[in-house]
C-alpha positions in Angstrom: 0.0 0.0 0.0 1.1 3.6 -0.6 2.2 5.6 2.4 1.2 8.9 0.8 -1.2 10.3 -1.8 -1.4 13.4 -3.9 -3.8 16.2 -2.9 -4.5 19.8 -3.7 -3.1 22.0 -0.9 -4.3 25.4 0.4 -1.7 26.9 2.7 -3.0 30.5 2.8 -6.1 32.5 1.8 -5.9 33.6 -1.9 -7.0 33.1 -5.4 -7.1 29.5 -6.9 -3.8 30.0 -8.8 -1.9 29.9 -5.4 -3.0 26.3 -4.8 -0.4 23.6 -5.1 -0.4 19.8 -5.2 1.3 18.1 -2.3 2.0 14.5 -1.1 0.1 13.8 2.1 0.6 11.0 4.5 -2.1 8.2 4.4 -4.4 8.2 7.4 -6.3 5.0 8.4 -10.0 5.5 9.2 -10.9 5.8 12.9 -14.1 4.6 14.5 -17.1 5.5 12.3 -15.0 6.6 9.3 -14.6 5.4 5.8 -11.4 5.7 3.7 -12.3 6.2 0.0 -10.2 6.1 -3.2 -11.4 9.2 -5.1 -12.4 8.5 -8.7 -14.1 11.9 -9.3 -14.6 15.1 -7.3 -17.3 17.7 -8.0 -16.2 21.4 -8.2 -18.5 23.8 -6.4 -18.8 27.5 -5.8 -18.2 27.1 -2.0 -14.8 25.4 -2.8 -13.7 28.6 -4.7 -15.0 30.8 -1.9 -13.3 28.7 0.8 -9.7 28.9 -0.6 -10.2 32.8 -0.6 -11.4 32.7 3.1 -14.8 34.0 2.0 -16.9 31.0 3.0 -18.7 30.5 6.3 -16.4 27.5 7.0 -12.8 28.4 7.5 -10.6 25.2 7.9 -7.2 25.5 9.6 -4.2 25.5 7.2 -3.1 23.5 5.3 -6.3 22.0 4.0 -7.5 20.3 0.8 -10.6 21.8 -0.8 -13.3 19.6 -2.4 -16.7 19.0 -0.8 -18.1 16.0 -2.7 -16.6 12.9 -4.3 -17.4 9.5 -5.6 -15.1 6.5 -5.5 -14.4 3.1 -4.0 -14.0 2.2 -0.4 -10.4 1.3 0.6 -11.0 0.4 4.2 -13.4 1.2 7.1 -13.0 2.1 10.8 -14.3 0.3 13.8 -18.1 0.1 14.0 -18.7 0.7 10.3 -21.0 -2.1 9.1 -22.8 -0.4 6.2 -19.8 -0.2 3.9 -16.9 -2.6 3.0 -13.7 -2.4 0.9 -14.3 -2.4 -2.8 -17.8 -0.9 -2.7 -18.7 2.1 -4.9 -19.9 5.2 -2.9 -20.6 8.9 -3.1 -19.7 11.1 -0.2 -20.1 14.6 1.1 -16.8 15.5 2.8 -16.9 19.3 3.1 -13.2 19.5 2.6 -10.5 17.0 1.3 -12.1 15.9 -1.9 -9.5 17.2 -4.4 -7.2 14.3 -3.7 -6.4 10.7 -4.6 -8.1 9.5 -1.4 -10.1 10.9 1.5 -11.4 9.8 4.9 -15.0 10.7 5.6 -17.5 10.0 8.5 -19.8 7.2 7.5 -22.8 9.6 8.0 -21.7 11.5 4.9 -21.4 8.4 2.7 -24.0 7.0 0.3 -23.9 3.6 -1.3 -24.0 3.5 -5.2 -24.7 0.7 -7.6 -21.4 -1.0 -8.6 -21.7 0.3 -12.2 -22.5 3.9 -11.2 -20.6 6.5 -13.2 -18.4 8.2 -10.6 -18.3 11.5 -12.5 -22.1 11.8 -12.4 -22.2 10.6 -8.7 -19.6 13.1 -7.7 -21.6 16.2 -9.0 -24.9 14.9 -7.7 -25.0 15.4 -3.9 -24.3 19.1 -3.6 -25.8 20.7 -6.7 -28.8 18.4 -6.9 -29.1 18.0 -3.2 -29.2 21.8 -2.8 -31.7 22.2 -5.6 -34.0 19.4 -4.3 -33.9 20.8 -0.8 -34.8 24.2 -2.1 -37.4 23.4 -4.8 -39.1 20.3 -3.3 -38.5 20.5 0.4 -38.5 24.3 1.2 -40.5 25.8 -1.6 -42.9 22.8 -2.0 -43.2 23.5 -5.7 -46.2 21.8 -7.3 -47.3 20.9 -10.8 -48.7 23.9 -12.6 -46.8 26.5 -10.6 -44.2 28.7 -12.2 -40.6 28.9 -11.1 -38.0 31.5 -12.1 -34.4 30.2 -11.9 -31.7 32.9 -11.8 -28.2 31.8 -12.9 -30.0 29.0 -14.6 -27.0 27.6 -16.5 -24.8 27.0 -13.5 -24.5 23.8 -11.5 -27.4 24.3 -9.0 -29.4 26.4 -11.5 -29.5 23.7 -14.1 -30.4 21.1 -11.4 -33.3 23.4 -10.3 -34.5 23.6 -13.9 -34.6 19.8 -14.2 -36.2 19.3 -10.8 -38.8 21.9 -11.5 -39.7 20.1 -14.8 -39.7 16.7 -13.1 -42.3 18.1 -10.6 -44.5 19.3 -13.5 -43.9 23.0 -13.0 -43.4 25.7 -15.7 -39.8 26.9 -15.5 -38.5 30.3 -16.6 -34.7 30.2 -16.9 -32.7 33.5 -16.6 -29.0 33.6 -17.5 -26.4 36.0 -19.0 -25.9 34.8 -22.5 -27.6 33.1 -25.5 -25.3 30.1 -25.2 -26.1 29.5 -21.6 -29.9 29.9 -22.3 -29.6 27.3 -25.1 -28.3 24.8 -22.5 -31.2 25.6 -20.2 -33.6 25.0 -23.1 -32.0 21.6 -23.7 -32.6 20.7 -20.0 -36.3 21.5 -20.2 -36.7 25.2 -19.5 -40.0 26.5 -20.9 -39.1 30.2 -21.2 -35.8 32.1 -21.4 -34.7 35.5 -20.2 -31.3 37.0 -21.0 -30.9 39.4 -18.1 -27.9 41.1 -19.7 -30.0 42.3 -22.7 -33.6 42.3 -21.3 -35.2 44.1 -18.4 -35.9 41.3 -15.9 -39.2 42.7 -14.5 -40.6 43.5 -17.9 -39.8 40.0 -19.2 -41.4 38.4 -16.2 -44.5 40.6 -16.5 -44.8 39.5 -20.2 -44.2 35.8 -19.6 -46.6 35.5 -16.6 -49.2 38.0 -17.8 -48.5 40.2 -14.7 -48.9 37.4 -12.1 -45.2 36.8 -11.4 -43.5 33.5 -10.6 -44.7 31.4 -7.6 -41.1 30.4 -6.7 -37.8 32.2 -7.3 -34.6 30.2 -7.1 -31.7 32.6 -6.5 -28.1 31.3 -6.3 -26.8 34.7 -7.6 -27.8 37.5 -5.3 -26.5 40.9 -6.3 -28.4 43.3 -8.5 -31.2 40.9 -9.7 -32.6 40.0 -6.3 -34.7 43.1 -5.7 -36.3 43.3 -9.2 -36.9 39.6 -9.1 -38.6 39.8 -5.7 -40.7 42.8 -6.8 -42.0 40.5 -9.6 -43.0 37.6 -7.3 -46.6 36.2 -7.3 -49.0 36.5 -4.3 -47.8 34.0 -1.7 -44.6 33.5 -3.6 -41.5 31.8 -2.1 -38.1 33.3 -2.7 -35.3 30.8 -2.2 -32.0 32.3 -1.0 -29.3 29.8 -2.2 -26.2 31.9 -2.3 -24.4 34.9 -3.7 -22.5 34.0 -6.8 -22.6 37.6 -8.0 -20.6 38.7 -4.9 -22.7 41.3 -3.1 -25.3 40.1 -0.6 -28.5 41.9 -1.4 -30.7 43.8 1.1 -34.5 44.0 0.6 -37.0 46.6 1.9 -39.2 44.6 4.4 -42.4 46.0 2.9 -41.9 43.9 -0.2 -42.7 40.5 1.4 -45.6 42.2 3.2 -47.2 43.5 0.0 -47.1 40.1 -1.7 -47.7 37.9 1.3 -44.5 36.3 0.2 -41.8 34.3 2.0 -38.0 34.6 1.9 -36.6 31.2 2.6 -33.0 30.3 3.4 -31.5 27.2 1.8 -28.4 25.7 3.4 -28.1 22.1 2.1 -24.9 21.1 4.1 -26.7 21.9 7.4 -29.9 20.2 6.2 -28.0 17.0 5.2 -26.4 17.0 8.7 -29.5 17.7 10.8 -32.0 15.8 8.7 -30.1 12.9 7.1 -33.3 10.8 6.5 -35.0 13.6 4.5 -31.8 14.2 2.5 -31.4 10.6 1.6 -35.1 10.4 0.6 -34.3 13.3 -1.8 -31.3 11.4 -3.2 -33.4 8.3 -3.7 -36.1 10.2 -5.5 -33.6 11.9 -7.9 -31.8 8.6 -8.5 -35.1 7.3 -9.8 -35.5 10.5 -11.9 -32.1 9.8 -13.5 -33.2 6.2 -14.3 -36.4 7.6 -15.9 -34.4 10.2 -17.9 -36.2 13.1 -16.2 -32.9 14.6 -15.1 -29.7 14.4 -17.0 -26.7 16.0 -15.1 -24.5 18.0 -17.5 -20.7 17.7 -17.0 -19.1 20.4 -19.2 -15.5 19.8 -18.4 -13.1 17.4 -16.6 -9.8 18.4 -15.0 -6.8 16.6 -13.4 -5.6 17.4 -9.9 -2.9 19.7 -11.3 -5.7 21.6 -13.1 -7.8 22.2 -10.0 -6.8 25.9 -9.9 -8.0 26.3 -13.5 -11.3 24.5 -12.6 -12.0 26.9 -9.7 -11.0 29.9 -11.8 -13.4 28.8 -14.6 -16.2 28.7 -12.0 -15.3 32.1 -10.5 -15.1 33.8 -13.9 -18.5 32.3 -14.9 -17.0 30.4 -17.8 -18.7 27.1 -16.7 -22.0 25.7 -17.8 -23.4 22.8 -15.8 -20.9 21.0 -13.6 -17.1 20.7 -13.5 -15.3 17.5 -12.3 -11.8 16.8 -11.1 -10.6 13.2 -11.9 -7.5 12.4 -9.8 
């Protein structure tokens, strides 16, 4: 067995280009832990924020970014009975994923069929988990309702478009270019808004005949939050997913009052930790949807460990459509 493995190393807060790849000593799993050979790691916006010191979680240095992976179990610690060596799994690790192997508490590990594509499995938990928790669990979107998805061509945005369609809703996708909107259309979006060239409120008024969307899914924040909220339907639900645009918006409190509308926070990592049963039920439902062809996760690019800085930079510079994956 190897005594060390390669991993992306963050030694100080900074931009992705400051990351290096280092050799790290192998650690055997302790009680309740699972050691996994990483076959693929999903690249997510929080990873890019974390290495800059801009995320709510600030690990001690040095650390390896990478919140979600798929791979094969190498060994298990004492008391772990659900998993054994050789089995294929997906895992939410929070950090440590951009590496050849990782040790994860068994509570964050999910069994996969032996023939599961590790690349699809690796991008599934966070983006689809977040979007399912937002759309199905928090917003309780139902067939016939209308949902607006901002940043609709990104990882969570595209997942929300697909989940909305799987639930029978009408989905309006908003993104910043014709190319991105074409991808949204391919994944089922009913209507498209280019918010760089169109007025968001005017477009929403036209598309919903003045009613507004029942649910707004917002992973972007910034300058579109207030016009989007001003357009929301009576009893609408506004999902706060994150702030990819950078600035955290502030809303006048009379706006939710006038529309009888709700602003709902969506923090999937905490949901997965506090309500594991509900989270796994969501994963099971979506696994079924994948089988039925209702959702088709899009991986637009694959990177090696050495290319991890490039992957995070592509995400930050909004060059990515769908999901990015690192394959160690």
